gemmi code that builds the backbone of each chain (N, CA, C; Angstrom):
import gemmi

chains = {
    "A": [
        ("MET", (105.608, 84.503, 90.870), (104.271, 85.107, 90.795), (104.391, 86.544, 90.261)),
        ("THR", (103.618, 86.864, 89.252), (103.700, 88.199, 88.664), (102.906, 89.195, 89.516)),
        ("ALA", (103.103, 90.463, 89.210), (102.359, 91.501, 89.941), (100.863, 91.336, 89.721)),
        ("ALA", (100.490, 90.934, 88.507), (99.065, 90.738, 88.202), (98.490, 89.581, 89.023)),
        ("ASP", (99.301, 88.517, 89.188), (98.854, 87.372, 90.003), (98.652, 87.798, 91.455)),
        ("ARG", (99.615, 88.570, 91.959), (99.512, 89.035, 93.352), (98.273, 89.915, 93.536)),
        ("GLN", (98.038, 90.766, 92.539), (96.881, 91.666, 92.597), (95.582, 90.856, 92.614)),
        ("ARG", (95.525, 89.809, 91.763), (94.324, 88.974, 91.699), (94.142, 88.191, 93.012)),
        ("ALA", (95.253, 87.670, 93.544), (95.173, 86.896, 94.798), (94.680, 87.776, 95.947)),
        ("ALA", (95.201, 89.005, 95.996), (94.775, 89.929, 97.061), (93.295, 90.272, 96.920)),
        ("ALA", (92.863, 90.506, 95.672), (91.445, 90.832, 95.440), (90.562, 89.646, 95.828)),
        ("ASP", (91.019, 88.424, 95.533), (90.248, 87.223, 95.909), (90.134, 87.103, 97.423)),
        ("GLN", (91.233, 87.376, 98.127), (91.195, 87.276, 99.590), (90.249, 88.320, 100.187)),
        ("LEU", (90.278, 89.526, 99.625), (89.367, 90.573, 100.111), (87.910, 90.187, 99.832)),
        ("ALA", (87.674, 89.577, 98.674), (86.307, 89.146, 98.338), (85.853, 88.056, 99.311)),
        ("GLY", (86.778, 87.165, 99.690), (86.455, 86.113, 100.660), (86.083, 86.701, 102.009)),
        ("LEU", (86.837, 87.709, 102.439), (86.534, 88.359, 103.722), (85.152, 89.013, 103.687)),
        ("GLN", (84.831, 89.662, 102.558), (83.527, 90.311, 102.440), (82.403, 89.268, 102.439)),
        ("ALA", (82.646, 88.134, 101.798), (81.637, 87.061, 101.776), (81.361, 86.562, 103.194)),
        ("ASP", (82.419, 86.473, 103.992), (82.230, 86.042, 105.388), (81.433, 87.070, 106.182)),
        ("ARG", (81.690, 88.347, 105.946), (80.937, 89.397, 106.656), (79.450, 89.328, 106.281)),
        ("GLU", (79.189, 89.066, 105.002), (77.793, 88.980, 104.568), (77.114, 87.744, 105.155)),
        ("ALA", (77.857, 86.638, 105.217), (77.301, 85.418, 105.820), (77.013, 85.646, 107.304)),
        ("LEU", (77.893, 86.384, 107.956), (77.695, 86.702, 109.371), (76.459, 87.596, 109.545)),
        ("ALA", (76.285, 88.541, 108.621), (75.127, 89.451, 108.683), (73.820, 88.665, 108.645)),
        ("ASP", (73.827, 87.526, 107.937), (72.607, 86.724, 107.810), (72.232, 86.018, 109.107)),
        ("ARG", (73.169, 85.896, 110.052), (72.867, 85.091, 111.239), (72.832, 85.878, 112.552)),
        ("ILE", (73.237, 87.149, 112.540), (73.371, 87.826, 113.840), (72.122, 88.576, 114.304)),
        ("LEU", (71.152, 88.777, 113.393), (69.962, 89.522, 113.823), (69.163, 88.677, 114.813)),
        ("GLN", (68.886, 89.249, 115.963), (68.185, 88.518, 117.020), (66.732, 88.271, 116.616)),
        ("PRO", (66.123, 87.165, 117.116), (64.707, 86.940, 116.824), (63.848, 88.039, 117.468)),
        ("TRP", (62.646, 88.254, 116.941), (61.782, 89.350, 117.410), (61.498, 89.249, 118.906)),
        ("TRP", (61.367, 87.996, 119.399), (60.996, 87.842, 120.804), (62.102, 88.296, 121.752)),
        ("TYR", (63.346, 88.366, 121.247), (64.458, 88.836, 122.079), (64.198, 90.285, 122.506)),
        ("ASP", (63.824, 91.126, 121.539), (63.595, 92.548, 121.853), (62.344, 92.725, 122.709)),
        ("VAL", (61.319, 91.911, 122.426), (60.081, 91.988, 123.232), (60.376, 91.589, 124.681)),
        ("ALA", (61.114, 90.489, 124.847), (61.443, 90.021, 126.197), (62.307, 91.040, 126.938)),
        ("LEU", (63.259, 91.633, 126.220), (64.127, 92.652, 126.830), (63.289, 93.816, 127.352)),
        ("GLY", (62.357, 94.294, 126.516), (61.494, 95.406, 126.910), (60.599, 95.032, 128.088)),
        ("LEU", (60.050, 93.829, 128.051), (59.156, 93.402, 129.140), (59.908, 93.243, 130.457)),
        ("LEU", (61.125, 92.720, 130.387), (61.922, 92.553, 131.606), (62.199, 93.904, 132.255)),
        ("LEU", (62.575, 94.890, 131.426), (62.876, 96.223, 131.973), (61.601, 96.865, 132.521)),
        ("PHE", (60.506, 96.716, 131.771), (59.226, 97.268, 132.242), (58.840, 96.662, 133.595)),
        ("GLY", (58.949, 95.342, 133.690), (58.564, 94.658, 134.926), (59.365, 95.137, 136.118)),
        ("PHE", (60.662, 95.285, 135.905), (61.529, 95.720, 137.009), (61.193, 97.148, 137.447)),
        ("LEU", (61.110, 98.070, 136.490), (60.855, 99.476, 136.845), (59.441, 99.664, 137.406)),
        ("ALA", (58.485, 98.970, 136.808), (57.099, 99.112, 137.273), (56.923, 98.551, 138.685)),
        ("SER", (57.803, 97.633, 139.086), (57.682, 97.051, 140.427), (57.856, 98.108, 141.524)),
        ("TYR", (58.524, 99.220, 141.193), (58.704, 100.303, 142.167), (57.362, 100.921, 142.558)),
        ("ALA", (56.364, 100.760, 141.698), (55.047, 101.340, 141.988), (54.436, 100.720, 143.242)),
        ("PHE", (54.861, 99.494, 143.593), (54.314, 98.828, 144.784), (54.969, 99.340, 146.074)),
        ("ASP", (56.095, 100.055, 145.924), (56.782, 100.636, 147.084), (57.070, 99.593, 148.163)),
        ("SER", (57.494, 98.438, 147.739), (57.760, 97.359, 148.697), (58.953, 96.542, 148.223)),
        ("PRO", (59.942, 96.358, 149.117), (61.090, 95.520, 148.722), (60.684, 94.075, 148.436)),
        ("TRP", (59.517, 93.654, 148.983), (59.045, 92.284, 148.736), (58.642, 92.099, 147.273)),
        ("VAL", (58.415, 93.211, 146.608), (58.093, 93.142, 145.171), (59.324, 93.502, 144.344)),
        ("THR", (60.009, 94.574, 144.753), (61.121, 95.093, 143.961), (62.307, 94.120, 143.911)),
        ("VAL", (62.638, 93.533, 145.047), (63.802, 92.622, 145.073), (63.577, 91.392, 144.177)),
        ("PRO", (62.431, 90.688, 144.319), (62.196, 89.578, 143.388), (62.147, 90.043, 141.928)),
        ("ALA", (61.604, 91.248, 141.703), (61.543, 91.765, 140.326), (62.949, 91.980, 139.780)),
        ("PHE", (63.858, 92.456, 140.652), (65.241, 92.656, 140.209), (65.910, 91.318, 139.901)),
        ("VAL", (65.649, 90.333, 140.783), (66.236, 88.992, 140.564), (65.739, 88.421, 139.236)),
        ("LEU", (64.443, 88.586, 138.992), (63.854, 88.095, 137.733), (64.461, 88.833, 136.542)),
        ("PHE", (64.638, 90.147, 136.692), (65.228, 90.977, 135.633), (66.643, 90.495, 135.311)),
        ("ALA", (67.463, 90.311, 136.348), (68.854, 89.882, 136.143), (68.915, 88.481, 135.523)),
        ("ALA", (68.077, 87.583, 136.051), (68.069, 86.204, 135.515), (67.584, 86.206, 134.071)),
        ("GLY", (66.594, 87.024, 133.792), (66.064, 87.112, 132.426), (67.105, 87.638, 131.455)),
        ("LEU", (67.859, 88.668, 131.891), (68.921, 89.202, 131.025), (69.962, 88.121, 130.738)),
        ("GLY", (70.340, 87.391, 131.787), (71.312, 86.309, 131.616), (70.810, 85.262, 130.629)),
        ("ALA", (69.511, 84.924, 130.759), (68.929, 83.917, 129.862), (68.894, 84.427, 128.423)),
        ("LEU", (68.604, 85.716, 128.251), (68.563, 86.288, 126.897), (69.949, 86.267, 126.246)),
        ("VAL", (70.961, 86.641, 127.028), (72.337, 86.628, 126.496), (72.729, 85.200, 126.104)),
        ("ALA", (72.409, 84.248, 126.998), (72.750, 82.846, 126.707), (72.023, 82.350, 125.463)),
        ("ALA", (70.750, 82.728, 125.322), (69.969, 82.288, 124.162), (70.543, 82.884, 122.876)),
        ("TYR", (70.897, 84.160, 122.926), (71.450, 84.814, 121.735), (72.758, 84.134, 121.311)),
        ("ARG", (73.601, 83.858, 122.297), (74.890, 83.210, 121.988), (74.668, 81.813, 121.421)),
        ("ARG", (73.690, 81.102, 121.990), (73.432, 79.737, 121.513), (72.872, 79.761, 120.089)),
        ("ILE", (71.987, 80.711, 119.794), (71.342, 80.771, 118.480), (72.324, 81.245, 117.402)),
        ("THR", (73.105, 82.271, 117.717), (73.950, 82.885, 116.682), (75.403, 82.410, 116.718)),
        ("GLY", (75.851, 81.933, 117.868), (77.254, 81.522, 117.995), (78.209, 82.684, 118.179)),
        ("VAL", (77.673, 83.880, 118.370), (78.542, 85.056, 118.547), (77.992, 85.941, 119.666)),
        ("TRP", (78.826, 86.870, 120.087), (78.353, 87.950, 120.963), (78.909, 89.261, 120.428)),
        ("ILE", (78.038, 90.249, 120.363), (78.430, 91.557, 119.844), (78.060, 92.593, 120.890)),
        ("GLY", (79.031, 93.291, 121.407), (78.774, 94.288, 122.445), (78.095, 95.523, 121.872)),
        ("THR", (77.454, 96.280, 122.763), (76.804, 97.513, 122.338), (77.858, 98.585, 122.125)),
        ("PRO", (77.825, 99.292, 120.992), (78.828, 100.336, 120.754), (78.668, 101.501, 121.734)),
        ("THR", (79.763, 102.196, 121.976), (79.774, 103.288, 122.958), (78.719, 104.347, 122.653)),
        ("ARG", (78.578, 104.717, 121.371), (77.622, 105.795, 121.045), (76.186, 105.377, 121.382)),
        ("ALA", (75.884, 104.083, 121.189), (74.542, 103.594, 121.516), (74.328, 103.591, 123.027)),
        ("MET", (75.392, 103.239, 123.789), (75.282, 103.239, 125.248), (75.097, 104.657, 125.783)),
        ("VAL", (75.801, 105.628, 125.171), (75.664, 107.030, 125.604), (74.243, 107.505, 125.350)),
        ("LEU", (73.707, 107.180, 124.148), (72.339, 107.572, 123.805), (71.353, 106.955, 124.793)),
        ("TRP", (71.542, 105.663, 125.076), (70.652, 104.950, 126.001), (70.745, 105.546, 127.402)),
        ("GLY", (71.957, 105.854, 127.848), (72.149, 106.462, 129.169), (71.426, 107.798, 129.268)),
        ("GLY", (71.492, 108.582, 128.192), (70.807, 109.884, 128.166), (69.299, 109.721, 128.267)),
        ("ILE", (68.764, 108.776, 127.525), (67.311, 108.534, 127.545), (66.866, 108.073, 128.936)),
        ("VAL", (67.653, 107.190, 129.538), (67.320, 106.685, 130.877), (67.262, 107.843, 131.871)),
        ("LEU", (68.256, 108.735, 131.796), (68.277, 109.877, 132.720), (67.049, 110.765, 132.525)),
        ("VAL", (66.747, 111.072, 131.259), (65.632, 111.988, 130.964), (64.293, 111.407, 131.430)),
        ("VAL", (64.135, 110.101, 131.309), (62.850, 109.477, 131.666), (62.803, 109.100, 133.149)),
        ("LEU", (63.910, 108.548, 133.649), (63.870, 107.949, 134.985), (63.950, 108.990, 136.119)),
        ("VAL", (64.750, 110.036, 135.925), (64.907, 111.013, 137.012), (63.567, 111.687, 137.359)),
        ("PRO", (62.833, 112.223, 136.365), (61.528, 112.827, 136.725), (60.570, 111.808, 137.343)),
        ("ALA", (60.609, 110.570, 136.836), (59.700, 109.543, 137.382), (60.050, 109.235, 138.835)),
        ("LEU", (61.344, 109.152, 139.133), (61.766, 108.878, 140.514), (61.395, 110.033, 141.438)),
        ("VAL", (61.542, 111.266, 140.935), (61.179, 112.442, 141.742), (59.679, 112.413, 142.047)),
        ("LEU", (58.874, 112.136, 141.005), (57.419, 112.059, 141.202), (57.056, 110.951, 142.200)),
        ("ALA", (57.739, 109.804, 142.061), (57.413, 108.653, 142.911), (57.851, 108.864, 144.352)),
        ("GLU", (59.070, 109.364, 144.534), (59.631, 109.470, 145.893), (59.205, 110.750, 146.617)),
        ("ALA", (59.228, 111.888, 145.888), (58.950, 113.169, 146.555), (57.464, 113.487, 146.606)),
        ("TYR", (56.708, 113.012, 145.618), (55.278, 113.368, 145.558), (54.361, 112.141, 145.694)),
        ("ASP", (54.964, 110.992, 145.936), (54.212, 109.740, 146.134), (53.312, 109.387, 144.932)),
        ("GLN", (53.769, 109.770, 143.779), (53.028, 109.429, 142.551), (53.658, 108.164, 141.957)),
        ("ARG", (53.316, 107.019, 142.536), (53.978, 105.755, 142.177), (53.710, 105.338, 140.729)),
        ("TRP", (52.583, 105.764, 140.183), (52.239, 105.388, 138.812), (53.307, 105.854, 137.820)),
        ("ALA", (54.067, 106.891, 138.200), (55.088, 107.439, 137.295), (56.123, 106.375, 136.924)),
        ("MET", (56.380, 105.454, 137.853), (57.373, 104.413, 137.564), (56.828, 103.395, 136.555)),
        ("VAL", (55.528, 103.224, 136.555), (54.918, 102.322, 135.550), (55.052, 102.950, 134.167)),
        ("VAL", (54.800, 104.254, 134.104), (54.938, 104.962, 132.818), (56.393, 104.937, 132.355)),
        ("ALA", (57.307, 105.245, 133.295), (58.737, 105.236, 132.939), (59.152, 103.843, 132.465)),
        ("GLY", (58.663, 102.803, 133.132), (58.983, 101.426, 132.732), (58.485, 101.129, 131.341)),
        ("ALA", (57.261, 101.604, 131.047), (56.687, 101.359, 129.719), (57.501, 102.087, 128.638)),
        ("VAL", (57.816, 103.362, 128.920), (58.570, 104.156, 127.938), (59.957, 103.542, 127.691)),
        ("LEU", (60.647, 103.212, 128.786), (62.008, 102.670, 128.636), (61.982, 101.242, 128.090)),
        ("GLY", (60.948, 100.481, 128.440), (60.830, 99.119, 127.916), (60.666, 99.127, 126.403)),
        ("VAL", (59.773, 99.999, 125.919), (59.577, 100.094, 124.458), (60.853, 100.621, 123.797)),
        ("THR", (61.461, 101.633, 124.435), (62.653, 102.249, 123.839), (63.801, 101.249, 123.726)),
        ("VAL", (64.039, 100.466, 124.771), (65.176, 99.535, 124.717), (64.941, 98.457, 123.648)),
        ("GLY", (63.683, 98.027, 123.516), (63.370, 97.034, 122.486), (63.593, 97.579, 121.085)),
        ("VAL", (63.127, 98.818, 120.886), (63.272, 99.439, 119.559), (64.748, 99.719, 119.260)),
        ("LEU", (65.458, 100.290, 120.256), (66.884, 100.606, 120.037), (67.694, 99.347, 119.750)),
        ("SER", (67.392, 98.271, 120.451), (68.110, 97.017, 120.255), (67.971, 96.549, 118.802)),
        ("ARG", (66.734, 96.634, 118.291), (66.485, 96.176, 116.913), (67.123, 97.135, 115.900)),
        ("VAL", (66.954, 98.446, 116.136), (67.497, 99.437, 115.197), (69.019, 99.319, 115.114)),
        ("TRP", (69.652, 99.196, 116.295), (71.108, 99.117, 116.296), (71.579, 97.854, 115.571)),
        ("MET", (70.929, 96.730, 115.828), (71.395, 95.495, 115.188), (71.147, 95.521, 113.683)),
        ("ARG", (70.027, 96.108, 113.261), (69.775, 96.231, 111.811), (70.840, 97.113, 111.159)),
        ("ALA", (71.240, 98.170, 111.860), (72.284, 99.067, 111.326), (73.600, 98.308, 111.203)),
        ("TYR", (73.894, 97.457, 112.194), (75.151, 96.704, 112.135), (75.123, 95.656, 111.026)),
        ("VAL", (73.959, 95.043, 110.826), (73.798, 94.073, 109.730), (74.065, 94.778, 108.395)),
        ("ALA", (73.494, 95.981, 108.237), (73.696, 96.741, 106.996), (75.160, 97.096, 106.806)),
        ("GLU", (75.828, 97.428, 107.916), (77.259, 97.765, 107.846), (78.078, 96.551, 107.391)),
        ("LEU", (77.730, 95.370, 107.901), (78.457, 94.160, 107.505), (78.241, 93.852, 106.029)),
        ("ARG", (77.034, 94.153, 105.531), (76.735, 93.835, 104.125), (77.368, 94.828, 103.162)),
        ("SER", (77.668, 96.027, 103.643), (78.253, 97.017, 102.725), (79.742, 96.736, 102.574)),
        ("PRO", (80.282, 96.923, 101.355), (81.710, 96.655, 101.138), (82.572, 97.463, 102.086)),
        ("ARG", (83.605, 96.813, 102.619), (84.477, 97.448, 103.606), (85.381, 98.483, 102.965)),
    ],
    "B": [
        ("MET", (85.900, 102.695, 108.871), (87.134, 102.095, 109.378), (88.253, 103.144, 109.416)),
        ("THR", (89.002, 103.181, 110.507), (90.094, 104.130, 110.637), (91.217, 103.722, 109.698)),
        ("ALA", (91.824, 104.707, 109.025), (92.913, 104.399, 108.113), (94.105, 103.879, 108.901)),
        ("VAL", (94.668, 102.776, 108.443), (95.842, 102.224, 109.112), (96.925, 102.026, 108.068)),
        ("ALA", (98.165, 102.039, 108.537), (99.289, 101.849, 107.624), (99.300, 100.404, 107.141)),
        ("PRO", (99.386, 100.186, 105.819), (99.423, 98.815, 105.303), (100.650, 98.077, 105.824)),
        ("HIS", (100.442, 96.836, 106.261), (101.567, 96.036, 106.735), (101.260, 94.568, 106.497)),
        ("PHE", (102.127, 93.900, 105.749), (101.945, 92.480, 105.499), (102.274, 91.704, 106.775)),
        ("ASP", (101.370, 90.803, 107.174), (101.584, 90.017, 108.389), (101.619, 88.533, 108.021)),
        ("ALA", (102.780, 87.927, 108.190), (102.959, 86.524, 107.787), (102.137, 85.561, 108.639)),
        ("VAL", (101.828, 85.953, 109.871), (101.032, 85.069, 110.736), (99.578, 85.030, 110.247)),
        ("ILE", (99.061, 86.186, 109.859), (97.656, 86.287, 109.437), (97.463, 85.814, 107.994)),
        ("HIS", (98.467, 85.942, 107.172), (98.319, 85.762, 105.722), (97.735, 84.417, 105.255)),
        ("PRO", (98.131, 83.256, 105.811), (97.569, 81.997, 105.295), (96.038, 82.026, 105.339)),
        ("SER", (95.429, 81.532, 104.279), (93.987, 81.692, 104.065), (93.102, 81.376, 105.284)),
        ("PRO", (93.273, 80.220, 105.944), (92.379, 79.957, 107.097), (92.547, 80.980, 108.215)),
        ("ARG", (93.788, 81.399, 108.449), (94.018, 82.347, 109.552), (93.473, 83.728, 109.197)),
        ("LEU", (93.574, 84.099, 107.939), (92.988, 85.373, 107.502), (91.472, 85.324, 107.696)),
        ("GLN", (90.892, 84.178, 107.340), (89.437, 84.030, 107.472), (89.016, 84.061, 108.948)),
        ("ILE", (89.777, 83.390, 109.796), (89.473, 83.386, 111.241), (89.500, 84.831, 111.770)),
        ("CYS", (90.552, 85.552, 111.422), (90.676, 86.937, 111.895), (89.543, 87.798, 111.343)),
        ("GLY", (89.174, 87.570, 110.082), (88.089, 88.339, 109.466), (86.772, 88.118, 110.186)),
        ("LEU", (86.504, 86.887, 110.560), (85.261, 86.581, 111.286), (85.283, 87.221, 112.667)),
        ("LEU", (86.405, 87.072, 113.367), (86.489, 87.589, 114.736), (86.501, 89.116, 114.770)),
        ("ALA", (86.982, 89.733, 113.683), (87.040, 91.201, 113.651), (85.646, 91.817, 113.649)),
        ("ALA", (84.649, 91.038, 113.218), (83.295, 91.597, 113.092), (82.462, 91.428, 114.359)),
        ("VAL", (82.992, 90.729, 115.355), (82.219, 90.455, 116.577), (83.118, 90.663, 117.809)),
        ("ASP", (82.502, 90.548, 118.983), (83.309, 90.573, 120.207), (83.875, 89.183, 120.474)),
        ("THR", (82.986, 88.176, 120.433), (83.438, 86.789, 120.589), (82.658, 85.905, 119.630)),
        ("MET", (83.275, 84.779, 119.253), (82.589, 83.803, 118.402), (82.913, 82.414, 118.928)),
        ("GLU", (81.881, 81.567, 118.960), (82.080, 80.202, 119.426), (83.044, 79.462, 118.496)),
        ("PHE", (83.861, 78.616, 119.078), (84.811, 77.810, 118.314), (84.084, 77.044, 117.196)),
        ("ALA", (82.939, 76.443, 117.542), (82.198, 75.628, 116.563), (81.682, 76.476, 115.401)),
        ("THR", (81.298, 77.720, 115.689), (80.804, 78.607, 114.632), (81.933, 78.963, 113.670)),
        ("VAL", (83.109, 79.246, 114.234), (84.275, 79.551, 113.384), (84.616, 78.315, 112.543)),
        ("ARG", (84.655, 77.149, 113.186), (84.995, 75.904, 112.488), (84.050, 75.654, 111.307)),
        ("ASP", (82.750, 75.849, 111.537), (81.783, 75.590, 110.466), (81.960, 76.559, 109.308)),
        ("ARG", (82.255, 77.821, 109.623), (82.393, 78.824, 108.557), (83.705, 78.630, 107.779)),
        ("VAL", (84.769, 78.324, 108.511), (86.076, 78.137, 107.844), (86.107, 76.778, 107.136)),
        ("ASP", (85.208, 75.891, 107.592), (85.074, 74.567, 106.966), (86.349, 73.740, 107.106)),
        ("VAL", (86.790, 73.620, 108.348), (87.942, 72.760, 108.657), (87.578, 71.895, 109.866)),
        ("SER", (88.426, 70.911, 110.148), (88.170, 70.051, 111.307), (88.549, 70.792, 112.594)),
        ("ASP", (88.116, 70.234, 113.718), (88.466, 70.813, 115.018), (89.983, 70.924, 115.183)),
        ("SER", (90.686, 69.844, 114.788), (92.140, 69.825, 115.020), (92.860, 70.857, 114.147)),
        ("VAL", (92.397, 71.003, 112.906), (93.034, 71.997, 112.022), (92.771, 73.405, 112.546)),
        ("LEU", (91.530, 73.650, 112.966), (91.220, 74.984, 113.503), (92.047, 75.247, 114.766)),
        ("SER", (92.147, 74.229, 115.616), (92.927, 74.394, 116.853), (94.371, 74.778, 116.541)),
        ("LYS", (94.925, 74.160, 115.509), (96.312, 74.452, 115.143), (96.464, 75.925, 114.714)),
        ("HIS", (95.539, 76.382, 113.892), (95.612, 77.778, 113.434), (95.378, 78.755, 114.590)),
        ("VAL", (94.411, 78.400, 115.435), (94.106, 79.275, 116.572), (95.315, 79.358, 117.494)),
        ("LYS", (95.987, 78.226, 117.685), (97.187, 78.192, 118.543), (98.247, 79.154, 118.018)),
        ("GLN", (98.427, 79.162, 116.693), (99.435, 80.056, 116.113), (99.042, 81.522, 116.298)),
        ("LEU", (97.747, 81.795, 116.130), (97.282, 83.175, 116.324), (97.381, 83.571, 117.803)),
        ("GLU", (97.123, 82.606, 118.672), (97.203, 82.861, 120.116), (98.655, 83.140, 120.519)),
        ("GLU", (99.579, 82.355, 119.976), (101.000, 82.548, 120.305), (101.517, 83.894, 119.818)),
        ("ALA", (100.907, 84.391, 118.737), (101.303, 85.708, 118.222), (100.648, 86.836, 119.023)),
        ("GLY", (99.753, 86.458, 119.930), (99.066, 87.471, 120.748), (97.881, 88.091, 120.033)),
        ("TYR", (97.395, 87.431, 118.971), (96.306, 88.011, 118.168), (94.919, 87.507, 118.562)),
        ("VAL", (94.879, 86.317, 119.138), (93.581, 85.723, 119.486), (93.584, 85.293, 120.947)),
        ("LYS", (92.435, 85.509, 121.606), (92.272, 85.057, 122.986), (91.261, 83.906, 122.985)),
        ("VAL", (91.604, 82.843, 123.685), (90.714, 81.678, 123.786), (90.116, 81.649, 125.188)),
        ("SER", (88.782, 81.593, 125.255), (88.106, 81.532, 126.565), (87.281, 80.271, 126.641)),
        ("LYS", (87.349, 79.620, 127.793), (86.557, 78.398, 127.982), (85.588, 78.612, 129.138)),
        ("ALA", (84.356, 78.143, 128.949), (83.349, 78.254, 130.003), (82.504, 76.995, 129.989)),
        ("THR", (82.060, 76.604, 131.178), (81.184, 75.432, 131.252), (79.745, 75.913, 131.338)),
        ("VAL", (78.947, 75.539, 130.349), (77.540, 75.923, 130.307), (76.710, 74.646, 130.232)),
        ("ALA", (75.844, 74.479, 131.229), (74.993, 73.277, 131.301), (75.831, 72.012, 131.174)),
        ("SER", (76.891, 71.947, 131.957), (77.829, 70.814, 132.038), (78.538, 70.495, 130.718)),
        ("ARG", (78.497, 71.450, 129.772), (79.259, 71.276, 128.525), (80.256, 72.418, 128.412)),
        ("GLN", (81.476, 72.057, 128.008), (82.487, 73.108, 127.877), (82.358, 73.803, 126.524)),
        ("ARG", (82.264, 75.128, 126.588), (82.160, 75.914, 125.359), (83.417, 76.763, 125.242)),
        ("THR", (83.980, 76.761, 124.053), (85.181, 77.549, 123.800), (84.818, 78.701, 122.873)),
        ("SER", (85.184, 79.907, 123.279), (84.927, 81.057, 122.412), (86.238, 81.762, 122.099)),
        ("LEU", (86.254, 82.398, 120.950), (87.465, 83.059, 120.455), (87.200, 84.548, 120.280)),
        ("SER", (88.221, 85.343, 120.513), (88.094, 86.776, 120.253), (89.437, 87.316, 119.799)),
        ("LEU", (89.386, 88.412, 119.039), (90.627, 89.067, 118.624), (91.090, 89.981, 119.742)),
        ("THR", (92.379, 89.998, 120.000), (92.925, 90.961, 120.962), (93.059, 92.311, 120.252)),
        ("LYS", (93.354, 93.354, 121.026), (93.572, 94.672, 120.412), (94.704, 94.603, 119.400)),
        ("GLU", (95.757, 93.897, 119.798), (96.911, 93.741, 118.906), (96.507, 92.984, 117.634)),
        ("GLY", (95.648, 91.972, 117.819), (95.152, 91.200, 116.683), (94.341, 92.059, 115.729)),
        ("ARG", (93.499, 92.920, 116.287), (92.694, 93.817, 115.439), (93.590, 94.769, 114.659)),
        ("ARG", (94.586, 95.301, 115.335), (95.512, 96.232, 114.654), (96.226, 95.519, 113.518)),
        ("ALA", (96.741, 94.314, 113.805), (97.480, 93.558, 112.794), (96.581, 93.172, 111.629)),
        ("PHE", (95.336, 92.773, 111.939), (94.399, 92.390, 110.881), (94.063, 93.597, 109.996)),
        ("ASP", (93.762, 94.730, 110.626), (93.437, 95.937, 109.844), (94.603, 96.337, 108.945)),
        ("ALA", (95.821, 96.239, 109.493), (97.002, 96.607, 108.704), (97.197, 95.621, 107.545)),
        ("HIS", (96.932, 94.347, 107.793), (97.086, 93.337, 106.740), (96.040, 93.548, 105.638)),
        ("VAL", (94.809, 93.856, 106.044), (93.754, 94.119, 105.054), (94.107, 95.366, 104.244)),
        ("ALA", (94.660, 96.366, 104.898), (95.083, 97.576, 104.182), (96.157, 97.226, 103.150)),
        ("GLU", (97.052, 96.314, 103.513), (98.092, 95.885, 102.577), (97.468, 95.132, 101.394)),
        ("LEU", (96.485, 94.275, 101.675), (95.801, 93.555, 100.589), (95.121, 94.543, 99.644)),
        ("ARG", (94.499, 95.552, 100.235), (93.828, 96.570, 99.411), (94.844, 97.335, 98.567)),
        ("ARG", (96.007, 97.589, 99.145), (97.055, 98.295, 98.389), (97.516, 97.434, 97.211)),
        ("ILE", (97.743, 96.154, 97.489), (98.207, 95.247, 96.424), (97.133, 95.112, 95.343)),
        ("ALA", (95.866, 95.014, 95.788), (94.763, 94.843, 94.833), (94.450, 96.131, 94.079)),
        ("GLY", (95.046, 97.232, 94.529), (94.824, 98.516, 93.873), (93.449, 99.093, 94.161)),
        ("LEU", (92.926, 98.800, 95.347), (91.581, 99.318, 95.694), (91.674, 100.583, 96.548)),
    ],
}
model = gemmi.Model(1)
for chain_id, residues in chains.items():
    chain = gemmi.Chain(chain_id)
    for i, (resn, *xyz) in enumerate(residues, 1):
        res = gemmi.Residue()
        res.name, res.seqid = resn, gemmi.SeqId(i, " ")
        for name, pos in zip(("N", "CA", "C"), xyz):
            atom = gemmi.Atom()
            atom.name, atom.element = name, gemmi.Element(name[0])
            atom.pos, atom.b_iso = gemmi.Position(*pos), 0.0
            res.add_atom(atom)
        chain.add_residue(res)
    model.add_chain(chain)
structure = gemmi.Structure()
structure.add_model(model)
structure.setup_entities()
């Protein structure tokens, strides 16, 4: 095999790898209802604190956990893959949760302003849905761009 | 992608195994059936390649029972990712990219 043959073979293999990444990009974007359901589940759980009753909060948590499990299972079944959240996205999400949730908890617990948890749930529910979609679209674009 | 030293890897080099590693490098885990469909080989051929990658410490095979059906998923180990990145760097060097 000549050097030119080796060069062509290597270029072909790299092109094959890129084709696979692009094919993967076509299948990993979650359906729209995934992000909506994720946001609604988080909203439901956080807003349940407004009732100030474990009879509401505990079932809401169980529903939240079961719903998350069902979403993960559905995503894996639909796409055949699982992609973890990158560290930078988790740090950003953790920061947003702290900024929104701490004041809401203070208002709810120290000042008995329970409605604050409904607002926090709405804000974080919308944010998690949007971030989920934005992050996955960014990853799809990364897969489509030449490595 | 972090720059890695180019290194030819004989375990990864055969076309199906390179393709398997390429698919797994882009995700955390991938179902066995999804890999099989993309690589376009039979279950037994894929199993043979996966076994070789597993013996080299490059691929981890996980089995789980979901709704009374056994599902097998594959993932690259850290060592597998390092070896794959180094092999791709070597391909890029050979291709002059």
